[in-house]
Structures are given as C-alpha cells and as structure tokens.
KOLVEXLO-39682 format. One record per residue: residue number from 1; residue in three letters; chain; x, y, z of N, C-alpha, C in turn. Coordinates in steps of 0.05 Angstrom, whole numbers, always signed. Layout:
! KOLVEXLO-39682
- NUM, ALA, A, X, Y, Z, X, Y, Z, X, Y, Z .
...
//
This chain:
! KOLVEXLO-39682
- 1, ARG, A, +1896, +1466, +1706, +1901, +1492, +1693, +1876, +1510, +1695 .
- 2, TRP, A, +1880, +1535, +1703, +1858, +1554, +1706, +1861, +1576, +1685 .
- 3, GLY, A, +1857, +1569, +1661, +1857, +1589, +1640, +1884, +1604, +1637 .
- 4, GLY, A, +1906, +1590, +1641, +1932, +1603, +1638, +1944, +1611, +1665 .
- 5, VAL, A, +1930, +1608, +1687, +1940, +1616, +1713, +1961, +1596, +1722 .
- 6, ALA, A, +1956, +1570, +1718, +1974, +1550, +1728, +2001, +1551, +1714 .
- 7, SER, A, +2001, +1559, +1689, +2026, +1560, +1675, +2043, +1585, +1682 .
- 8, GLY, A, +2030, +1604, +1696, +2045, +1628, +1704, +2046, +1649, +1683 .
- 9, THR, A, +2033, +1645, +1660, +2033, +1665, +1639, +2005, +1673, +1633 .
- 10, ILE, A, +1997, +1696, +1641, +1971, +1706, +1635, +1975, +1731, +1618 .
- 11, ARG, A, +1965, +1729, +1594, +1966, +1753, +1576, +1943, +1771, +1583 .
- 12, ALA, A, +1949, +1797, +1583, +1928, +1817, +1590, +1904, +1816, +1572 .
- 13, ASN, A, +1908, +1809, +1547, +1885, +1809, +1528, +1872, +1782, +1526 .
- 14, SER, A, +1881, +1762, +1541, +1868, +1736, +1541, +1843, +1737, +1559 .
- 15, PRO, A, +1824, +1718, +1555, +1801, +1718, +1572, +1808, +1714, +1602 .
- 16, ALA, A, +1828, +1697, +1607, +1836, +1693, +1635, +1848, +1718, +1647 .
- 17, GLY, A, +1864, +1732, +1631, +1876, +1757, +1640, +1855, +1778, +1646 .
- 18, MET, A, +1834, +1779, +1629, +1813, +1798, +1633, +1797, +1792, +1659 .
- 19, ARG, A, +1792, +1766, +1663, +1778, +1758, +1688, +1795, +1764, +1712 .
- 20, TRP, A, +1820, +1759, +1710, +1838, +1764, +1733, +1840, +1793, +1739 .
- 21, ALA, A, +1842, +1810, +1718, +1843, +1839, +1723, +1817, +1850, +1734 .
- 22, THR, A, +1795, +1839, +1725, +1769, +1848, +1736, +1766, +1840, +1765 .
- 23, CYS, A, +1775, +1816, +1771, +1774, +1806, +1799, +1792, +1824, +1817 .
- 24, LEU, A, +1816, +1830, +1808, +1834, +1847, +1824, +1822, +1875, +1828 .
- 25, ARG, A, +1810, +1885, +1806, +1798, +1912, +1808, +1776, +1912, +1829 .
- 26, GLY, A, +1760, +1891, +1829, +1738, +1888, +1848, +1748, +1887, +1877 .
- 27, PHE, A, +1769, +1871, +1881, +1781, +1870, +1908, +1792, +1896, +1917 .
- 28, ALA, A, +1805, +1910, +1899, +1817, +1936, +1905, +1795, +1956, +1912 .
- 29, ARG, A, +1774, +1957, +1897, +1751, +1975, +1903, +1738, +1968, +1929 .
- 30, ALA, A, +1735, +1942, +1935, +1723, +1934, +1960, +1741, +1942, +1984 .
- 31, PHE, A, +1767, +1940, +1980, +1786, +1948, +2001, +1784, +1979, +2006 .
- 32, VAL, A, +1782, +1994, +1984, +1779, +2023, +1987, +1754, +2030, +2002 .
- 33, VAL, A, +1732, +2017, +1995, +1706, +2021, +2008, +1709, +2015, +2038 .
- 34, LEU, A, +1721, +1993, +2044, +1724, +1985, +2072, +1741, +2005, +2088 .
- 35, TYR, A, +1763, +2014, +2075, +1781, +2033, +2088, +1766, +2060, +2093 .
- 36, CYS, A, +1752, +2070, +2072, +1738, +2095, +2075, +1717, +2095, +2096 .
- 37, VAL, A, +1701, +2074, +2097, +1680, +2073, +2116, +1691, +2070, +2144 .
- 38, GLU, A, +1711, +2053, +2148, +1723, +2050, +2174, +1737, +2075, +2184 .
- 39, ALA, A, +1753, +2087, +2167, +1767, +2112, +2174, +1747, +2134, +2179 .
- 40, GLY, A, +1726, +2135, +2162, +1706, +2156, +2165, +1691, +2154, +2191 .
- 41, LEU, A, +1684, +2130, +2199, +1670, +2126, +2225, +1688, +2134, +2248 .
- 42, PHE, A, +1713, +2125, +2246, +1732, +2132, +2268, +1736, +2162, +2270 .
- 43, LEU, A, +1742, +2175, +2247, +1748, +2203, +2248, +1723, +2220, +2254 .
- 44, THR, A, +1700, +2210, +2248, +1675, +2225, +2254, +1668, +2223, +2284 .
- 45, LEU, A, +1671, +2199, +2295, +1662, +2195, +2323, +1683, +2198, +2344 .
- 46, ALA, A, +1708, +2191, +2338, +1729, +2191, +2359, +1734, +2218, +2373 .
- 47, PRO, A, +1734, +2240, +2358, +1740, +2266, +2372, +1719, +2273, +2393 .
- 48, TRP, A, +1696, +2262, +2392, +1675, +2269, +2411, +1671, +2248, +2433 .
- 49, ARG, A, +1687, +2227, +2433, +1685, +2207, +2454, +1700, +2216, +2479 .
- 50, SER, A, +1693, +2205, +2501, +1706, +2213, +2526, +1735, +2204, +2527 .
- 51, ALA, A, +1742, +2184, +2511, +1770, +2174, +2511, +1789, +2192, +2494 .
- 52, TRP, A, +1778, +2211, +2479, +1795, +2228, +2462, +1817, +2242, +2478 .
- 53, PRO, A, +1812, +2255, +2500, +1834, +2268, +2515, +1854, +2248, +2525 .
- 54, HIS, A, +1846, +2224, +2532, +1865, +2204, +2542, +1883, +2194, +2519 .
- 55, LEU, A, +1872, +2192, +2495, +1888, +2185, +2471, +1909, +2206, +2466 .
- 56, LEU, A, +1902, +2231, +2470, +1920, +2253, +2463, +1942, +2257, +2484 .
- 57, MET, A, +1940, +2244, +2507, +1960, +2247, +2527, +1987, +2234, +2518 .
- 58, ALA, A, +1986, +2217, +2498, +2010, +2205, +2487, +2026, +2224, +2470 .
- 59, PHE, A, +2014, +2247, +2461, +2028, +2266, +2445, +2048, +2281, +2462 .
- 60, PRO, A, +2073, +2281, +2453, +2094, +2294, +2469, +2093, +2325, +2467 .
- 61, VAL, A, +2081, +2335, +2446, +2080, +2364, +2442, +2054, +2375, +2454 .
- 62, VAL, A, +2056, +2391, +2475, +2033, +2401, +2490, +2016, +2419, +2472 .
- 63, SER, A, +2028, +2436, +2456, +2013, +2455, +2440, +1996, +2439, +2419 .
- 64, LEU, A, +2006, +2418, +2408, +1991, +2401, +2389, +1968, +2387, +2403 .
- 65, ARG, A, +1974, +2378, +2427, +1953, +2365, +2443, +1930, +2385, +2449 .
- 66, ASN, A, +1937, +2409, +2457, +1917, +2429, +2463, +1901, +2437, +2437 .
- 67, LEU, A, +1915, +2438, +2415, +1901, +2444, +2390, +1881, +2422, +2383 .
- 68, LEU, A, +1888, +2397, +2386, +1870, +2375, +2380, +1847, +2372, +2399 .
- 69, LEU, A, +1849, +2385, +2423, +1827, +2384, +2442, +1808, +2407, +2437 .
- 70, ASP, A, +1815, +2426, +2421, +1797, +2449, +2415, +1773, +2439, +2399 .
- 71, PRO, A, +1749, +2449, +2405, +1725, +2440, +2391, +1726, +2445, +2361 .
- 72, VAL, A, +1739, +2467, +2353, +1741, +2472, +2324, +1757, +2451, +2310 .
- 73, ALA, A, +1779, +2443, +2322, +1796, +2422, +2310, +1781, +2395, +2310 .
- 74, ARG, A, +1766, +2390, +2332, +1750, +2365, +2333, +1729, +2365, +2310 .
- 75, GLY, A, +1717, +2388, +2305, +1698, +2390, +2283, +1711, +2386, +2256 .
- 76, ALA, A, +1735, +2397, +2253, +1750, +2393, +2228, +1757, +2364, +2223 .
- 77, ILE, A, +1765, +2350, +2244, +1771, +2321, +2242, +1746, +2306, +2236 .
- 78, SER, A, +1723, +2313, +2248, +1698, +2300, +2242, +1689, +2305, +2214 .
- 79, GLY, A, +1694, +2329, +2204, +1687, +2336, +2176, +1704, +2319, +2157 .
- 80, PHE, A, +1729, +2315, +2163, +1746, +2299, +2147, +1736, +2270, +2147 .
- 81, GLY, A, +1726, +2261, +2170, +1714, +2234, +2171, +1689, +2232, +2155 .
- 82, LEU, A, +1673, +2253, +2154, +1648, +2253, +2137, +1655, +2252, +2108 .
- 83, VAL, A, +1677, +2265, +2100, +1686, +2264, +2072, +1693, +2235, +2065 .
- 84, HIS, A, +1707, +2221, +2084, +1714, +2193, +2079, +1689, +2176, +2077 .
- 85, LEU, A, +1669, +2181, +2094, +1644, +2165, +2093, +1630, +2169, +2066 .
- 86, VAL, A, +1627, +2194, +2057, +1614, +2200, +2032, +1629, +2186, +2009 .
- 87, TRP, A, +1655, +2188, +2010, +1672, +2176, +1989, +1668, +2145, +1989 .
- 88, GLY, A, +1668, +2133, +2013, +1665, +2104, +2015, +1638, +2095, +2005 .
- 89, PHE, A, +1617, +2109, +2012, +1590, +2101, +2003, +1587, +2106, +1973 .
- 90, HIS, A, +1599, +2127, +1963, +1599, +2131, +1934, +1612, +2108, +1919 .
- 91, ASP, A, +1636, +2100, +1929, +1650, +2077, +1916, +1634, +2051, +1920 .
- 92, LEU, A, +1621, +2048, +1943, +1605, +2024, +1947, +1582, +2023, +1927 .
- 93, ARG, A, +1569, +2046, +1923, +1547, +2047, +1903, +1557, +2040, +1875 .
- 94, GLU, A, +1580, +2051, +1868, +1592, +2046, +1842, +1600, +2016, +1839 .
- 95, LEU, A, +1610, +2005, +1860, +1618, +1977, +1860, +1594, +1959, +1857 .
- 96, LEU, A, +1572, +1965, +1871, +1548, +1949, +1869, +1535, +1953, +1841 .
- 97, ARG, A, +1536, +1977, +1831, +1524, +1982, +1805, +1540, +1967, +1783 .
- 98, SER, A, +1566, +1966, +1785, +1582, +1952, +1765, +1579, +1922, +1768 .
- 99, ARG, A, +1572, +1912, +1791, +1568, +1883, +1794, +1541, +1874, +1782 .
- 100, ARG, A, +1521, +1893, +1781, +1495, +1887, +1771, +1495, +1884, +1741 .
- 101, LYS, A, +1508, +1902, +1727, +1507, +1902, +1698, +1531, +1886, +1687 .
- 102, PRO, A, +1527, +1870, +1667, +1549, +1855, +1656, +1568, +1874, +1641 .
- 103, ALA, A, +1594, +1868, +1642, +1614, +1884, +1628, +1612, +1879, +1598 .
- 104, THR, A, +1614, +1900, +1583, +1615, +1898, +1554, +1644, +1896, +1546 .
- 105, GLU, A, +1647, +1889, +1521, +1675, +1885, +1511, +1691, +1911, +1513 .
- 106, SER, A, +1678, +1934, +1509, +1693, +1959, +1510, +1702, +1967, +1538 .
- 107, GLU, A, +1688, +1956, +1559, +1695, +1962, +1586, +1716, +1944, +1598 .
- 108, LEU, A, +1721, +1922, +1586, +1741, +1903, +1596, +1769, +1915, +1594 .
- 109, PRO, A, +1787, +1909, +1613, +1814, +1920, +1612, +1829, +1910, +1589 .
- 110, ARG, A, +1847, +1926, +1579, +1864, +1919, +1556, +1892, +1914, +1565 .
//
C-alpha cells in the first residue's frame, strides 16, 4: 500500500492525495517547460535555415507559401518563438524556485 494509492481511493485532502497532486503538478509544469523551450527553439531558428523553403514546398497554397517565405513573416514566426522561449524559461525558474522551498500548509492543494 502506498498511502491509499493501492486501494484506488485517494482523497484530495489526505497526505497521499496532496503528494500525488503535487507530483502531477510538477510533471505538468515540467512538460510545459519542455514544450515551450522546444517549440521556441524551433520557431526561432527554423525560418532562417536553408531547409525552410524546402519545408514550405509541401504547402498546396502558393500564396501562403510565398507569404511564409517573406522576411517579415519569418521575423514574426521567430518573434513568436522568442515568446515561447521566454515563457519556458520563466516557468523553469518558477519550477526550480518551488522545488527549493518547502511547501507550507496553505500552499498545498485542497
């Protein structure tokens, strides 16, 4: 038995339920950080790579392809990637900060 986990009944206000919720919240935040950093790197760097025009050849709409090849659109896509990177590093900082300090009773999920 793992604090109510084996029996299949975890009450949200029980110690096991609070640990489980905290663990899930940590995994979710880590997943968001991973997504934001990965998407941010791709969106920031991909429009300026030499493979970008080759990737866009798969687009069936020529006007959309031409729009995405424009340097202004490439800059906008890179800017969107930078927003993802800032967001990801902000969440990473918050995740690391929350791991350093112990949770108080008022911060635990109810």
